[in-house]
C-alpha positions in Angstrom: 324.8 -93.2 206.7 323.2 -90.1 208.2 319.2 -89.9 208.3 317.5 -87.7 207.5 313.9 -89.2 207.2 311.4 -87.4 208.9 307.1 -88.0 209.1 303.9 -85.5 207.8 301.7 -88.1 209.9 298.7 -85.2 209.1 299.1 -85.7 205.5 301.0 -89.1 205.4 304.2 -88.1 203.7 307.6 -89.9 204.3 310.3 -86.7 203.8 314.1 -86.6 202.7 316.4 -84.1 201.8 313.9 -82.3 199.8 312.1 -85.1 198.7 308.6 -86.3 199.5 307.7 -90.3 199.8 303.7 -90.4 199.2 302.9 -93.6 199.8 300.1 -93.7 197.2 301.9 -93.5 194.6 305.1 -95.2 195.6 307.3 -92.8 194.2 309.5 -90.0 195.7 308.9 -86.3 194.2 310.8 -83.3 194.6 309.1 -81.7 197.5 307.7 -78.1 196.6 309.0 -76.7 199.9 311.0 -77.9 201.9 308.4 -79.1 205.0 310.1 -80.0 208.6 307.9 -83.2 210.5 309.0 -84.6 212.9 312.3 -86.9 212.9 312.3 -90.5 212.5 313.8 -94.1 212.6 315.0 -95.7 209.2 313.1 -98.6 211.3 310.2 -97.1 212.2 309.6 -95.0 208.9 309.9 -99.0 207.2 307.1 -100.3 209.6 304.5 -96.6 209.2 304.7 -97.1 205.7 303.9 -101.3 206.2 301.0 -100.8 208.9 299.5 -97.4 209.5 300.6 -95.2 205.8 297.2 -97.1 205.0 299.2 -97.5 201.5 301.6 -100.7 202.4 303.2 -101.9 199.7 303.4 -105.6 199.5 306.2 -106.4 197.8 308.5 -109.2 198.4 312.0 -109.4 199.6 312.9 -113.1 198.4 315.6 -115.7 200.8 317.4 -118.4 198.5 320.1 -120.4 200.2 320.7 -124.4 199.3 317.9 -126.6 201.2 320.2 -128.8 202.6 321.2 -126.2 205.0 323.9 -126.3 208.4 323.4 -124.9 211.6 325.1 -121.9 210.5 323.1 -121.1 207.7 319.3 -122.2 209.2 320.2 -120.0 211.8 321.0 -116.9 209.3 317.6 -117.2 207.4 315.2 -117.7 210.8 316.2 -113.9 211.9 316.6 -113.5 208.3 312.9 -114.0 208.2 312.1 -112.6 211.5 313.0 -109.4 210.8 311.4 -109.2 207.6 308.0 -110.3 209.2 309.0 -107.7 212.5 309.1 -105.2 209.7 305.8 -106.1 208.2 307.8 -107.4 205.4 306.6 -109.9 202.4 309.0 -113.5 202.5 309.3 -114.4 199.8 310.8 -118.0 198.1 310.7 -121.3 197.2 308.7 -122.9 200.5 311.4 -126.0 200.3 313.6 -127.3 203.1 316.8 -126.1 204.3 317.5 -122.2 204.7 313.5 -122.0 202.6 312.0 -123.9 205.6 314.2 -121.4 208.3 313.1 -117.9 206.6 309.5 -119.0 206.2 309.8 -120.3 209.6 311.6 -117.5 211.7 308.8 -115.1 209.6 305.8 -116.5 210.9 307.2 -116.5 214.3 307.2 -112.7 213.8 303.9 -112.6 212.5 305.0 -112.2 209.6 303.1 -113.4 205.6 305.5 -116.3 203.2 305.6 -116.6 200.0 306.7 -119.6 199.0 306.6 -120.8 195.0 307.2 -124.2 195.0 308.9 -126.2 191.5 305.9 -128.6 192.2 302.2 -129.9 191.1 301.1 -129.6 194.6 300.8 -126.9 197.3 301.4 -129.5 199.9 304.8 -129.8 199.1 305.4 -126.8 201.0 307.0 -126.5 204.6 304.8 -126.2 207.1 304.9 -122.9 207.7 304.9 -121.3 205.0 301.4 -118.9 205.0 300.9 -119.2 201.7 301.9 -122.2 199.6 301.5 -121.2 195.2 302.4 -124.6 193.5 304.2 -124.0 190.6 304.4 -126.8 188.6 307.5 -125.4 186.5 310.8 -127.1 188.3 313.1 -124.9 189.2 312.2 -123.0 186.9 310.4 -121.1 189.8 314.0 -120.1 190.7 313.2 -117.1 187.7 310.1 -116.6 188.9 311.3 -115.5 192.8 314.4 -113.4 191.6 311.8 -111.6 189.0 309.5 -110.5 191.4 311.5 -110.0 194.8 311.8 -106.5 195.4 315.3 -107.4 197.1 317.4 -110.5 196.9 318.7 -112.4 200.2 321.7 -115.0 200.2 321.5 -116.6 203.6 324.5 -118.1 204.1 327.4 -117.1 206.4 330.0 -115.1 205.9 332.3 -118.1 206.2 330.7 -119.7 203.8 331.9 -120.7 200.0 330.5 -121.6 197.0 332.9 -124.6 195.9 331.5 -124.1 191.9 332.1 -122.8 189.2 329.7 -119.8 187.9 328.6 -122.3 184.6 327.5 -125.0 187.5 325.2 -122.4 189.5 324.6 -121.3 185.7 323.4 -124.1 184.6 322.2 -126.3 188.1 320.1 -123.4 188.6 320.8 -122.7 191.9 324.3 -122.7 193.7 
């Protein structure tokens, strides 16, 4: 994928093609004229938006996966959490064990923030790496909140893992 991102730090704008991204308005708009800024890579652009733009967007990215995760799933979740933390992106998860705990641990290792939406009514039920525990008291219905509140959902599972449940089983169980 070609990268034609550029940045004008003085005006606090990112450009791509004929559009400008204004972090305060949080939207892309047509640039009245092609403005040449300094070239910037995608990673540096995300980092700039989250820490230097003056208008960081803290819509969380959710990590989902099983509580009874295997070592490969935990390793993948840790790496995702650490990556989100390095970019200054907020991690959202269910706040419990397995994939959720590994992702939170990864975020913590990179100085990131994790929000755990807990099914229980007590915030103390969160894993020890959750930065912000939120006790919902609504059981597994909190999964719908996670999906709705996130900018993106990342399912932590190795490429070779396959769900052995049918889609109807996953839907009725509320998780897979």
